[in-house]
N, C-alpha and C positions, 0 to 999 in steps of 0.2 A: 504493500500500500504506500509506504514512504517513497518508493521508487517512482511510481507514477505521479505522485503529488509533486515531487521534485522536478520531474521532466516536463510536466505541464507548466510549472513555474518557469522553467528555462525557455520553452517554446513561446509562452505568453510574453515573457520579458523581451525576447529577441524580436518578436513581432511588434511589440509596442515601441521598441527602439527604432525599428524600421519606419514606423509612422513619423518619427521626427525627420530623419533622412535615411534612406535605405542602404546606401552604398557601403559605408564603413562597417555597420553591423553584419552585413552579408559577407564582406571580406574577412572580418574577424571570425565569424562562425566557420567559414571555409578553412581558414588557417588552423583554427583549433581542431576542426574535424580531421584534417589531414595529419595533424600531429597526435590525434587521439588524446587531447588534453582537456581537463576540467569537465569530463563527462559529455563533451560535444563530439559527435562522430556520425557520419552518414555512410560509412563504407559498406555496411552489410544490409543495405536497403535499396529500394528503387530510386532514392534520392541521393545516391552516391555522387551524382554530378555536382552537387553543391560544394564539394571539396575538390573537384577536378580542376586541373590547371587551366583548361580552356574556358571554363565557367568564370573562374576568378579573373582571368585576363579580360574577358568580355565585360565584367562588372567594372574593372579598372578603366576600360576604354570609355564606357558610358559615364562613369564618375568624372573622368578628366574632361569629357565632352561638355558636361554642364558648366564647368569653369571656363573652358575654351570659348563657349558661347558668350559668357559674360565679358571676357576680354575682347572678343571681336565686336561686341556692342559698343565699346568705347569709340569706335571709328564712325559710328552713325549717330547723328544727332537725334534725340528723342526716341531712341530705340530701347532704352532701358525698361520702360514700363511695358512695352509690347513684349519684350523678352520675358519679363517676370510673369506676365499673363499666359504666355505660351508654354513656359517651362512648368508652371504649377500643376496643371493636369497630368503632364507627362511624369513628373516626379511622384505625384500621388498614385498613378497607376503602377509605377515601379515599387513604391512603398507597399501597396496592397499585395502585389504579386510576391514580393520578397517575404513579407510577413507570413503569407499563406504557406509558401514553400518551406521556410525555416521551421515553422511550428509543425507542419506535417512531417517534415524530415526528422525532426527531433523525436516525434512519437514513433515513426517507423523504425528508426535506428534502435529503439529499445523494445521492438517487437510488439508494439501496441497498435491499435487501429489508427491509421494515419489520416483518413479522410476527415474526421472532425477537426483536425488541425488546420486543414485548408480553410474551413469556414471560420473557425475561431481566430486563426492567424490573420486572415483578411479583415475580419471585424475589428480586431485589436489595432491593427495598423491604420485602418480607416478612422477609427475613433481618435487615436493619437493625432493623426493628420488633421482631423476636423478641429481638434483643440488648439493646435499650433498655428495653423494657417492664418486665422484672423489676427493673432498676436503679431505674426511676422508682417502681415499686410499693414497693420496699424503702426508698427515700428518703422516700416519703410516709408509710410506717408509722413511721419513726424521728423525723420532724419533728413536734413538738407544736404549733408555731404554725401556725395555719390559713393566714395570708398567705404564710408560707414554703412551705407545700405547694402553694399555688396558683401561686406563682412558678415552680414546676418547668416549667410549660407555656411560660412566657416564656423560660426558659433553653433549652428544646428548640427553640423557634422561632428563637432567636438562633443556636444551633448549626447548625440545618438551613440557615439563610440563609448563614452563614459557609461551610459546606461547599459549597453551590451556587455561591457567588461564586468560591471558589478553583478549583473545577472549571471554571467558565466562563472564568476567566482562563488556566488551564493544564489543558487537557483530560486529559492522562495522569494527573493526580491522581485521576481517577475510579477507576482501578485500585487506587490506594492506599486510597481511601475504602472500597471494597468489601472489600479485604483486612483493613483495620482492623475492619470490621463482623464479618467472619468470626472474627477473633481474639477480639473482645469476646464474641461468642456462645459460642465454645468455653470462654472463661474463666467466663462466667456458668453454663454447663452444668456445668463442672467443680466450681465452688463449690456449686452446688445438689446435685450428686452427693455431694460430701464432707459437706455438711450432713445429707443423708438417711442416709448411712452412719453419721454420728455419732449420729443419733437412734436408729438401729437398735441400736447398741452400748449406748446408755443404757437401752434397754428390756429388755435381757437381764439 
């Protein structure tokens, strides 16, 4: 019983970390899996590709591509906001897919039913993404310096990596990470509701 509880925590935590930004948690999980470290491993399941060299290389290319797109946008006036709007749904799709695969792969690696992990992992990543995106959009709108706005992605990558490392070190922290994402989402929704209510009062 303790085993499945721990591995659900690991999968849930990795999926939640992917909701912040998916690339570094995916690379960390693959690296730990190939080394067989900290209880992370996909070698004996249908998700063994998660630690394969070609998969990790592909994730690196996509990860680098997100930053390359930002650098190229410097050359075009007014392209920053368009880039942010176009990258957001793409990164969200990557986050949901990565969260689903890592959760399902974690369960499959320990000979548990893997398909619930696809659903739960996608849900956890989507929830974390929904909680973080409004905060990032708000911060981007308040920051006047372009380099500070672009640094938001670096901060998210660092936070996602830190969350994945902590969960890998102590699997039950995955439950805490998911709970914090839920609380953050509720707070964001409450603030948005209060702001909307305030605007309605001002219009009267």
